[in-house]
C-alpha positions as CSV (number, residue, x, y, z in Angstrom):
1,M,-50.5,39.6,8.4
2,F,-48.7,36.5,7.2
3,D,-45.9,36.8,4.7
4,P,-47.1,35.3,1.5
5,E,-43.7,33.9,0.7
6,T,-43.2,30.3,1.4
7,S,-40.1,28.8,3.1
8,S,-38.0,26.0,1.8
9,L,-39.7,23.7,4.3
10,A,-43.1,24.5,2.9
11,R,-41.8,24.0,-0.7
12,S,-40.5,20.6,0.3
13,F,-43.8,19.7,2.0
14,P,-45.2,17.7,-1.1
15,R,-42.0,15.6,-1.3
16,A,-42.1,15.0,2.5
17,S,-45.8,14.1,2.3
18,V,-45.2,11.6,-0.5
19,M,-42.3,10.1,1.4
20,I,-44.3,9.7,4.6
21,F,-47.3,8.5,2.6
22,A,-45.2,5.8,1.0
23,G,-43.9,4.6,4.4
24,N,-47.4,4.7,6.0
25,F,-48.8,2.9,3.0
26,I,-46.4,0.0,3.4
27,A,-47.1,0.1,7.1
28,G,-50.8,0.0,6.5
29,V,-50.4,-2.9,4.1
30,C,-48.5,-4.8,6.8
31,V,-51.0,-3.9,9.5
32,Y,-53.9,-5.2,7.4
33,A,-51.8,-8.2,6.3
34,L,-51.4,-9.0,10.0
35,Q,-55.1,-8.7,10.7
36,V,-55.9,-10.9,7.7
37,L,-53.3,-13.5,8.7
38,M,-54.6,-13.6,12.3
39,G,-58.1,-14.1,10.9
40,R,-56.7,-17.1,9.0
41,L,-54.6,-18.5,11.8
42,L,-57.0,-17.9,14.8
43,R,-60.4,-19.4,15.3
44,V,-63.3,-17.3,14.2
45,E,-64.5,-16.6,17.8
46,D,-60.9,-15.7,18.9
47,Y,-60.3,-13.2,16.1
48,S,-62.8,-10.7,17.6
49,L,-60.9,-11.0,20.9
50,F,-57.7,-10.1,19.1
51,S,-59.4,-7.2,17.3
52,A,-60.9,-5.9,20.5
53,L,-57.5,-5.9,22.2
54,M,-56.0,-4.1,19.2
55,G,-58.8,-1.6,19.5
56,M,-58.0,-1.1,23.2
57,F,-54.3,-0.7,22.2
58,N,-55.2,2.1,19.7
59,I,-57.5,3.9,22.2
60,A,-54.8,3.8,24.9
61,S,-51.8,4.6,22.7
62,L,-52.9,7.3,20.3
63,P,-53.7,10.0,22.9
64,L,-50.0,9.6,23.9
65,T,-49.1,10.3,20.3
66,A,-51.1,13.5,20.6
67,L,-49.4,14.5,23.8
68,F,-46.0,14.0,22.2
69,M,-47.1,16.4,19.4
70,V,-46.1,19.0,22.1
71,V,-42.6,17.7,21.7
72,T,-42.9,17.9,18.0
73,R,-44.1,21.4,18.1
74,R,-41.3,22.6,20.4
75,L,-38.6,21.0,18.3
76,A,-40.2,22.4,15.1
77,L,-40.0,25.9,16.7
78,Q,-36.3,25.6,17.3
79,P,-34.7,28.2,15.0
80,D,-31.5,26.1,14.6
81,L,-32.2,22.4,14.1
82,T,-28.5,21.7,14.2
83,D,-28.3,22.8,17.8
84,A,-29.0,19.6,19.7
85,S,-28.7,20.7,23.3
86,P,-32.2,22.2,23.8
87,A,-33.8,19.3,22.0
88,A,-31.8,16.7,24.0
89,S,-32.7,18.4,27.3
90,L,-36.4,18.4,26.4
91,L,-36.2,14.8,25.4
92,V,-34.5,13.7,28.6
93,T,-37.1,15.5,30.6
94,A,-39.9,13.8,28.7
95,E,-38.3,10.4,29.1
96,R,-38.1,10.7,32.8
97,R,-41.6,11.8,33.3
98,L,-42.9,9.2,30.9
99,A,-41.0,6.4,32.6
100,L,-42.4,7.4,36.1
101,S,-46.0,7.8,34.8
102,L,-46.0,4.5,32.9
103,G,-44.5,2.6,35.8
104,V,-47.5,3.6,38.0
105,V,-50.0,2.9,35.1
106,L,-48.5,-0.5,34.4
107,I,-48.8,-1.7,38.0
108,F,-52.5,-0.7,38.1
109,A,-53.2,-2.2,34.7
110,I,-51.7,-5.6,35.5
111,A,-53.7,-5.7,38.7
112,T,-56.9,-5.2,36.7
113,S,-56.0,-7.6,33.9
114,F,-58.0,-10.5,35.3
115,A,-61.2,-8.4,35.4
116,I,-60.6,-7.0,31.9
117,A,-59.9,-10.5,30.5
118,R,-63.2,-11.8,32.0
119,S,-65.2,-9.0,30.5
120,L,-63.8,-9.7,27.1
121,G,-64.4,-13.4,27.4
122,S,-60.7,-14.4,27.5
123,A,-59.8,-17.5,29.4
124,S,-56.4,-16.2,30.3
125,P,-55.2,-12.8,31.5
126,L,-51.9,-13.1,29.5
127,P,-53.2,-11.3,26.4
128,V,-54.3,-8.4,28.5
129,I,-51.0,-8.2,30.4
130,F,-49.0,-8.3,27.1
131,L,-51.3,-5.6,25.8
132,W,-50.5,-3.2,28.6
133,I,-46.8,-3.8,28.3
134,A,-47.1,-3.2,24.5
135,I,-48.9,0.1,25.3
136,C,-46.1,1.2,27.5
137,L,-43.4,0.3,25.0
138,N,-45.4,2.1,22.3
139,A,-45.3,5.3,24.4
140,F,-41.5,5.4,24.0
141,V,-41.8,4.6,20.3
142,C,-44.1,7.6,19.9
143,L,-41.8,9.9,22.0
144,Y,-38.8,9.2,19.8
145,A,-40.8,9.4,16.6
146,A,-42.2,12.8,17.7
147,A,-38.7,14.0,18.3
148,L,-37.6,12.9,14.8
149,Q,-40.8,14.5,13.4
150,G,-40.1,17.8,15.0
151,M,-36.6,17.8,13.5
152,H,-38.1,17.0,10.1
153,R,-36.3,13.6,9.8
154,F,-39.1,12.4,7.5
155,S,-37.1,9.8,5.6
156,Q,-36.1,8.0,8.8
157,I,-39.7,8.0,10.1
158,A,-41.0,6.7,6.8
159,A,-38.5,3.8,6.7
160,S,-39.1,2.9,10.4
161,N,-42.9,3.1,10.0
162,A,-42.6,0.5,7.2
163,A,-40.1,-1.8,8.9
164,I,-41.6,-2.2,12.3
165,P,-45.0,-3.6,11.1
166,A,-43.2,-6.0,8.8
167,V,-41.2,-7.4,11.7
168,R,-44.5,-7.6,13.7
169,I,-46.0,-9.9,11.0
170,I,-43.1,-12.3,11.2
171,V,-43.1,-12.5,15.0
172,C,-46.9,-12.8,15.4
173,A,-47.1,-15.5,12.7
174,V,-44.4,-17.6,14.3
175,L,-45.9,-17.3,17.8
176,V,-49.5,-18.1,16.7
177,G,-48.3,-20.8,14.3
178,V,-46.6,-22.7,17.1
179,G,-49.8,-22.7,19.1
180,F,-49.8,-19.7,21.4
181,G,-53.1,-18.3,20.0
182,V,-54.3,-14.9,21.0
183,S,-51.6,-14.6,23.7
184,G,-48.9,-15.2,21.0
185,A,-50.4,-12.7,18.7
186,V,-50.4,-9.9,21.3
187,A,-47.0,-11.0,22.5
188,G,-45.8,-10.6,18.9
189,V,-47.1,-7.0,18.9
190,M,-45.3,-6.4,22.2
191,L,-41.9,-7.8,21.0
192,S,-42.1,-5.8,17.7
193,L,-42.6,-2.6,19.7
194,L,-39.6,-3.5,21.9
195,A,-37.5,-3.8,18.8
196,G,-39.0,-0.6,17.3
197,G,-38.4,1.4,20.5
198,A,-34.7,0.4,20.5
199,W,-34.4,1.3,16.8
200,Y,-36.1,4.7,17.3
201,W,-33.9,5.4,20.3
202,F,-30.8,4.7,18.2
203,L,-32.0,7.1,15.5
204,T,-32.8,9.8,18.0
205,E,-29.4,9.3,19.8
206,R,-27.7,9.7,16.4
207,A,-29.6,12.9,15.7
208,L,-29.1,14.5,19.1
209,S,-26.2,15.2,21.4
210,R,-27.0,14.3,25.0
211,R,-25.3,17.2,26.5
212,G,-26.5,20.4,28.1
213,A,-28.4,21.2,31.2
214,L,-32.0,20.2,31.9
215,P,-33.8,23.5,31.9
216,A,-37.3,23.9,33.2
217,R,-39.4,23.8,30.1
218,G,-42.8,24.0,31.7
219,Q,-45.3,21.2,32.0
220,L,-44.9,19.2,28.8
221,F,-48.0,17.1,29.0
222,T,-50.3,19.1,31.3
223,S,-50.1,22.4,29.5
224,P,-53.4,23.6,27.8
225,E,-51.9,22.7,24.5
226,G,-50.9,19.2,25.6
227,L,-54.3,18.5,27.1
228,A,-56.1,19.7,24.1
229,L,-54.0,17.5,21.8
230,A,-54.7,14.5,24.0
231,A,-58.4,15.2,24.2
232,S,-58.7,15.6,20.4
233,S,-56.8,12.5,19.7
234,L,-58.6,10.4,22.3
235,G,-62.0,11.6,20.9
236,F,-61.1,10.6,17.4
237,I,-59.8,7.2,18.4
238,A,-62.7,6.6,20.6
239,L,-65.1,7.4,17.7
240,T,-63.2,5.1,15.3
241,Q,-61.9,2.3,17.6
242,L,-64.5,1.7,20.3
243,D,-66.7,-0.3,17.9
244,Y,-64.4,-3.3,18.2
245,V,-64.8,-3.4,22.0
246,I,-68.5,-2.7,21.9
247,V,-69.4,-5.5,19.5
248,R,-67.1,-8.0,21.4
249,I,-69.0,-7.2,24.6
250,A,-72.5,-6.8,23.3
251,C,-72.7,-9.3,20.4
252,T,-72.0,-13.0,19.9
253,P,-68.4,-13.9,19.1
254,V,-69.2,-14.8,15.5
255,Q,-71.1,-11.5,15.0
256,A,-68.3,-9.6,16.5
257,S,-65.7,-11.3,14.3
258,L,-67.6,-10.7,11.1
259,Y,-68.0,-7.0,12.0
260,S,-64.3,-6.7,13.0
261,A,-63.2,-8.2,9.7
262,G,-65.2,-5.7,7.7
263,A,-64.2,-2.8,9.9
264,V,-60.5,-3.6,9.8
265,L,-60.5,-3.4,6.0
266,A,-62.6,-0.3,5.9
267,K,-60.4,1.6,8.3
268,A,-57.6,1.5,5.7
269,V,-59.3,4.6,4.4
270,L,-58.2,6.4,7.5
271,W,-54.6,5.2,7.4
272,L,-53.7,7.0,4.2
273,P,-54.2,10.6,5.4
274,A,-52.3,9.8,8.6
275,G,-49.1,9.9,6.5
276,I,-49.9,13.3,5.2
277,T,-50.6,14.7,8.7
278,V,-47.2,13.5,9.9
279,A,-45.6,16.0,7.6
280,L,-48.4,18.6,7.8
281,Y,-48.3,19.3,11.5
282,P,-44.7,20.3,12.0
283,T,-44.6,22.2,8.7
284,V,-47.6,24.3,9.7
285,V,-46.1,24.9,13.1
286,S,-42.8,26.1,11.6
287,E,-44.6,28.3,9.0
288,R,-46.7,29.9,11.6
289,A,-43.7,30.6,13.8
290,G,-42.1,32.3,10.8
291,N,-45.2,34.4,10.3
292,R,-45.9,32.8,6.9
293,G,-49.2,31.6,5.6
294,S,-50.0,27.9,5.5
295,S,-53.6,27.6,4.1
296,H,-52.1,26.3,0.9
297,L,-50.7,23.3,2.8
298,L,-54.2,22.5,4.0
299,Y,-55.6,22.5,0.5
300,K,-52.8,20.4,-0.9
301,S,-53.3,17.9,2.0
302,L,-57.0,17.7,1.5
303,A,-56.6,17.2,-2.2
304,M,-54.1,14.3,-1.7
305,A,-56.3,12.7,1.0
306,A,-59.5,13.0,-1.1
307,L,-57.7,11.4,-4.1
308,F,-56.0,8.5,-2.4
309,S,-58.7,7.8,0.3
310,G,-61.5,8.3,-2.3
311,L,-60.0,5.7,-4.7
312,L,-59.5,3.2,-1.9
313,S,-63.0,3.8,-0.5
314,L,-64.5,3.2,-4.0
315,T,-62.4,0.1,-4.5
316,L,-63.3,-1.5,-1.2
317,A,-67.0,-0.6,-1.4
318,A,-67.4,-1.8,-5.0
319,G,-65.6,-5.1,-4.4
320,A,-66.5,-5.8,-0.8
321,G,-67.5,-9.4,-1.3
322,F,-64.5,-10.1,-3.4
323,W,-62.0,-8.6,-0.9
324,V,-63.5,-10.5,2.1
325,R,-63.5,-13.8,0.3
326,V,-59.9,-13.4,-0.9
327,L,-58.4,-12.0,2.3
328,Y,-60.4,-13.8,5.0
329,G,-62.0,-16.8,3.4
330,P,-65.6,-17.9,2.8
331,E,-66.4,-18.2,6.5
332,Y,-66.2,-14.4,6.7
333,A,-68.6,-13.8,3.8
334,G,-71.0,-12.0,6.2
335,A,-68.4,-9.3,6.7
336,A,-68.9,-7.9,3.2
337,V,-71.9,-5.7,4.2
338,Y,-70.0,-4.0,6.9
339,L,-67.0,-3.4,4.7
340,R,-69.3,-1.9,2.0
341,W,-70.9,0.6,4.3
342,L,-67.9,1.5,6.5
343,S,-65.5,2.1,3.7
344,V,-67.9,4.9,2.5
345,I,-68.6,6.2,6.0
346,Y,-64.9,6.6,6.9
347,L,-64.1,8.6,3.8
348,P,-65.4,11.9,5.3
349,M,-63.6,11.1,8.5
350,A,-60.3,10.9,6.5
351,L,-60.7,14.5,5.5
352,V,-61.8,15.5,9.0
353,L,-58.5,14.1,10.2
354,V,-56.5,16.4,7.9
355,V,-58.5,19.5,8.9
356,D,-58.3,18.6,12.6
357,N,-54.5,18.3,12.5
358,Y,-54.2,21.5,10.6
359,Q,-56.3,23.3,13.3
360,L,-54.3,21.7,16.1
361,A,-51.1,23.0,14.4
362,L,-52.6,26.5,14.6
363,G,-53.3,26.0,18.2
364,R,-57.1,25.4,17.9
365,A,-59.0,22.3,19.1
366,R,-62.4,22.4,17.4
367,F,-63.5,18.8,17.0
368,I,-63.4,17.5,20.6
369,P,-67.2,17.7,21.4
370,W,-68.1,16.1,18.1
371,Y,-65.8,13.2,18.6
372,F,-66.9,12.4,22.1
373,A,-70.6,12.8,21.2
374,G,-70.2,10.3,18.4
375,A,-68.4,7.8,20.7
376,L,-71.1,8.2,23.4
377,A,-73.7,7.5,20.7
378,E,-72.0,4.3,19.9
379,W,-72.4,3.1,23.5
380,L,-76.0,4.3,23.7
381,A,-76.8,2.3,20.5
382,F,-76.4,-0.9,22.4
383,M,-78.3,0.2,25.5
384,F,-81.6,-0.4,23.9
385,P,-82.9,-3.9,23.1
386,G,-82.1,-5.4,19.7
387,G,-78.7,-3.8,19.3
388,T,-76.9,-5.1,16.2
389,P,-73.7,-4.3,14.4
390,M,-75.7,-2.6,11.7
391,R,-77.1,-0.2,14.2
392,L,-73.6,0.7,15.1
393,V,-72.8,1.3,11.4
394,A,-75.7,3.7,11.2
395,V,-74.5,5.7,14.3
396,L,-71.0,5.9,12.8
397,G,-72.5,7.2,9.5
398,V,-74.4,10.0,11.3
399,A,-71.3,10.9,13.3
400,S,-69.1,11.0,10.2
401,L,-71.5,13.3,8.4
402,C,-71.7,15.7,11.4
403,C,-67.9,15.9,11.8
404,A,-67.5,16.4,8.0
405,S,-70.1,19.2,8.0
406,W,-68.3,20.9,10.8
407,A,-64.9,20.5,9.0
408,L,-66.4,22.0,5.8
409,W,-67.7,25.0,7.7
410,I,-64.3,25.6,9.2
411,V,-62.6,25.4,5.8
412,L,-65.0,27.7,4.1
413,S,-65.5,30.1,6.9
414,K,-63.1,32.9,7.6
415,K,-64.1,33.0,11.2
416,T,-61.4,32.1,13.7
417,Q,-61.3,31.3,17.4
418,P,-58.5,32.2,19.9
419,A,-55.5,29.9,19.7
420,L,-54.4,28.0,22.7
421,P,-52.2,29.8,25.2
422,P,-48.5,29.9,24.1
423,L,-46.1,27.6,25.8
């Protein structure tokens, strides 16, 4: 039985959530400002290429974030967060394995960049090459952010999450403004991540002492826990990000750009709960390690996500035409219908994200089949003649309802399943 008493960490959870939420809100505003700015600066047919590349960036990067949640979990389980040696040893081990793995991946990725560029309709392979470099740089950003998250340095994470996208806007705007087009936009993302990685490294170095041996800590990223976290994250991102790539390949450039514009704005509904889960995951891990209950943290997180994401969803759906005209311009008027439907469809997925992270913190991966089934359905939607972006919207709506129904059953049911094997 869990001890009903809550720890000081659990009591500080609302404050930490608000702090991270504020940082992620500013980051989200910057991310969407960048998308809107690129929609203004790039040609309409080029904007869908940029969105497709950013979709590929999210698909490739966010599973790494999930893998590094293993680092977050192990640091959150440290009984004495002031003892830096075990954390530093763990981080050094992760850095070395990551550098070796990404070196191999980068060589293969650059070799296939020409083929990927052709499939996306890009005249130059440079945007794809810059994309792969950005993915590798982002892996280190995620690693250092995971370390800070595990040590509950939420104020530093919040400030950094807000600053890096702001720098990205400036760099991308300058490069695109001087005529580098999509290549300049993706290069701006790459350079901002280079700066962000250096900043996170500095923060981590300040928080940790690089002394101590390098003990064998088990397989960081190939443990059952690490693989389950990666699979769950990959499934969620595939379900919510593959649409950019699909419409770019299967639809006309103008159709794809209109859909991308609406989808980019609608997915702001998913960004808000992400800040809550940053604080939720390590807090639940620590509470569980202390044999204390944590269900109240789930209910608080769901309440906050429902409130903020619900208000944003309503605002976007009700004023879809207005937001598209103001942010993108009259040439994107056709994007309003996609924004109206997707802003409603993604609201249940925002709550699913909270429940999934809570379950992962408990060592349970329960949404993987649902995520991948939905992603597969998106691909199948365009295998039949007459595939349109609205068919994709319908598939996403069904997938969202299925995932939300499963999440509701989990929350209301007392039934549990075995946790993942301990590390």
